[in-house]
C-alpha positions in Angstrom: -219.9 -62.1 -27.1 -218.3 -60.7 -24.0 -214.5 -60.1 -24.0 -213.6 -62.4 -21.1 -211.4 -65.3 -20.4 -212.9 -68.7 -21.3 -210.6 -70.9 -19.2 -208.1 -70.0 -16.5 -205.6 -72.8 -15.4 -204.4 -72.9 -11.8 -203.5 -76.0 -9.8 -203.3 -76.4 -6.0 -202.0 -79.0 -3.5 -204.4 -81.5 -2.0 -205.4 -80.5 1.5 -204.8 -76.7 0.9 -207.1 -73.9 -0.3 -207.8 -73.9 -4.0 -207.0 -70.2 -3.6 -207.7 -67.1 -5.7 -209.3 -67.0 -9.1 -208.8 -63.7 -10.9 -210.2 -62.4 -14.1 -210.8 -59.3 -16.2 -214.6 -59.0 -16.8 -215.6 -56.6 -19.6 -218.4 -56.2 -22.1 -218.0 -56.8 -25.8 -217.0 -53.2 -26.2 -214.1 -53.8 -23.8 -215.7 -51.5 -21.1 -215.1 -52.9 -17.6 -218.1 -54.1 -15.7 -218.8 -51.9 -12.7 -219.8 -52.9 -9.2 -223.2 -51.3 -9.6 -223.9 -53.6 -12.6 -223.4 -56.9 -10.7 -226.7 -58.6 -9.8 -225.3 -61.8 -8.5 -222.5 -64.3 -8.9 -222.5 -68.1 -8.6 -219.8 -70.8 -8.5 -220.1 -74.5 -9.1 -217.1 -76.8 -8.5 -217.1 -80.0 -10.5 -214.8 -83.0 -10.1 -214.2 -84.0 -13.7 -212.1 -87.1 -12.8 -215.0 -89.2 -11.6 -217.8 -90.7 -13.8 -220.3 -89.2 -13.8 -218.8 -85.8 -13.0 -219.7 -84.8 -9.5 -220.6 -81.3 -8.2 -218.6 -81.0 -5.0 -219.4 -77.3 -4.1 -221.9 -74.6 -5.0 -221.9 -71.1 -3.7 -223.0 -67.6 -4.7 -224.6 -64.4 -3.5 -226.6 -61.4 -4.5 -224.4 -58.4 -5.5 -220.7 -58.7 -4.7 -221.0 -60.2 -1.2 -218.2 -62.9 -0.9 -216.1 -61.7 -3.9 -213.7 -58.9 -4.5 -214.8 -56.8 -7.4 -213.3 -53.5 -8.6 -214.4 -50.7 -10.9 -210.8 -50.3 -12.1 -208.1 -52.9 -13.0 -205.9 -54.1 -10.2 -202.3 -55.0 -11.0 -200.0 -53.7 -8.3 -201.8 -55.0 -5.2 -199.6 -58.1 -4.7 -202.3 -60.6 -6.0 -201.7 -60.1 -9.7 -198.4 -61.3 -11.1 -199.1 -62.0 -14.8 -198.8 -58.7 -16.7 -199.5 -55.0 -16.3 -203.2 -55.3 -17.5 -204.7 -56.6 -14.2 -208.0 -57.9 -13.1 -211.3 -56.7 -11.7 -212.8 -59.9 -10.3 -211.2 -62.0 -7.5 -212.6 -64.8 -5.5 -210.7 -66.9 -2.9 -212.0 -70.4 -2.4 -211.1 -71.9 1.0 -210.7 -75.6 1.6 -213.2 -75.3 4.5 -216.0 -74.4 2.0 -216.0 -78.0 0.9 -218.0 -80.7 2.7 -215.7 -83.3 1.3 -212.2 -81.9 0.4 -211.1 -82.2 -3.3 -209.3 -85.4 -3.9 -205.6 -85.5 -4.9 -204.9 -86.0 -8.6 -208.4 -85.1 -9.6 -209.2 -82.4 -12.1 -211.7 -79.8 -11.0 -213.6 -77.1 -12.9 -214.6 -74.0 -11.0 -217.4 -72.6 -13.2 -218.3 -69.0 -12.5 -221.4 -67.2 -13.6 -221.7 -63.4 -13.1 -225.1 -61.9 -13.8 -225.1 -58.2 -14.7 -227.9 -55.6 -15.1 -227.3 -55.3 -18.8 -229.3 -58.2 -20.2 -230.5 -56.7 -23.5 -228.8 -56.4 -26.9 -227.0 -53.2 -26.2 -223.5 -52.8 -27.7 -221.9 -53.7 -24.4 -223.7 -57.1 -24.5 -222.9 -58.1 -20.9 -225.9 -60.1 -19.6 -224.5 -63.2 -18.0 -220.7 -63.8 -18.1 -219.5 -67.3 -17.7 -215.9 -68.4 -17.2 -214.1 -71.4 -15.9 -211.0 -72.2 -13.9 -209.5 -75.6 -14.4 -207.2 -77.0 -11.7 -205.7 -80.2 -10.5 -205.7 -80.9 -6.8 -202.2 -82.3 -6.8 -201.6 -85.2 -4.5 -199.2 -84.5 -1.7 -195.8 -86.3 -2.0 -195.0 -87.6 1.4 
């Protein structure tokens, strides 16, 4: 099992960018994933408030096109404000990426999948890393 976050919680205001998702991606041995090991990344945004749940956005790319990925942990760049450990994965989601903007007071899951070159049973055990950001598109109070 890879040593990665399972769920990240971050809300945003309706009508604004969902913003940045940041995570520290490492193998089971705690070794950071390196840029050269990224095969592709994918994102699926799901509106969990409606029944049935609706996929409202999908995106992804080969390699690191469209994301910020670093070989070392970033913690003093102005993005990271949580601790002194940092992150090596960052993706900024713009409101303009959605065909239909996320509705206010709806819970959304941003499900990420990062495929690496290490798909076998080596000690690092990377393969495909999945993590999720949960966020509420808070309704604007006017």
